[in-house]
Phi, psi and omega in degrees: 000332182300319182295316180297321177298318183292327181275357184056039176271085187290314179304323177300309178303319180298309178303321179293321177295315181296315182298324180294316180295321174297324174302310178296324179294316177295325172295322174300314185295317179300318178298319181299317180287345181286167175267020184287139183296335192255018189299319182297319181292322178294320177299310179298314181302314176301313176300319182287323174295322175300316183294313184294316175299318178299318175299312180295318186291318171308314178297316185294318178301307176304317180302305184300317180297317176294318172300322179292316176306307179305310183297313177305310179300313182301313179300323178296319178300319177295320178293327180290317175297315179302309177308313184296312181299315183300314180292323183288317176296316180303325183287346178264359180091006179267123178259126175241140181253346177208176185301315185301312176299325181290312178298318182294317180297314175302317182298320178298318180292316180297317178298313179305303184302316177303318183290317174300315184290324174299315180294320181294319181292324173298318181292322179294321182297315181303313188295318183294327179286322189276327192305313179309340181271006178281162184270000184285181181303121183309318184294316181294322182292324180293323181287318174291327172302307186301315183292326176299313178298318175301311178297315186295330186256006183289148178274351183291144178215176177074204190305314182301319168300313186294325182288323173303313184292324179299318183295317176302314179308318175309309181299319179297316186298318178300317177298315182303319182294310181297318188264346185073016181260108177230039181250176179051225184303330181300311183301319182292320179293318179298322176295313179300325179294332184295335179290326185264348184281000000 
């Protein structure tokens, strides 16, 4: 049965279970036909043993079959994940040939994104400190400074964070155009934003 299980030959396993049960049944019948004084108890013993072995083998077969299905499902998930990451990297112009290159490329992208986010947060802190010295409307300045502080301290990261900063950058650009102020931290923020625009 082991060989059939390794080959995942389920019909063969079923046949082997049935033939094992038939073996015990025929042993039981043979004992009953004999003239042995304990034939009746031996017959019952063989029938019970055949039933127990059949149950054990069927449970084992079902476990092996379920494990094989689970392994196949996991293999399909891994293949889909690999293809998905490969497509995502490919759309960025990154070509990967194996899992090691893929992991390395993803790590590089994460490090780059983290570095960009850190630079943006630093620029946002500078803007929130410098905006109160602007000549623009005090309410607008206060709102922009508060938003800069909120973004700088936000736990958000990745594309969602970058998109929010990009929208904030548009507001700062509009302010810079209106007031003619493009010095200090505003320039730093605009430079940092140029990386993600």
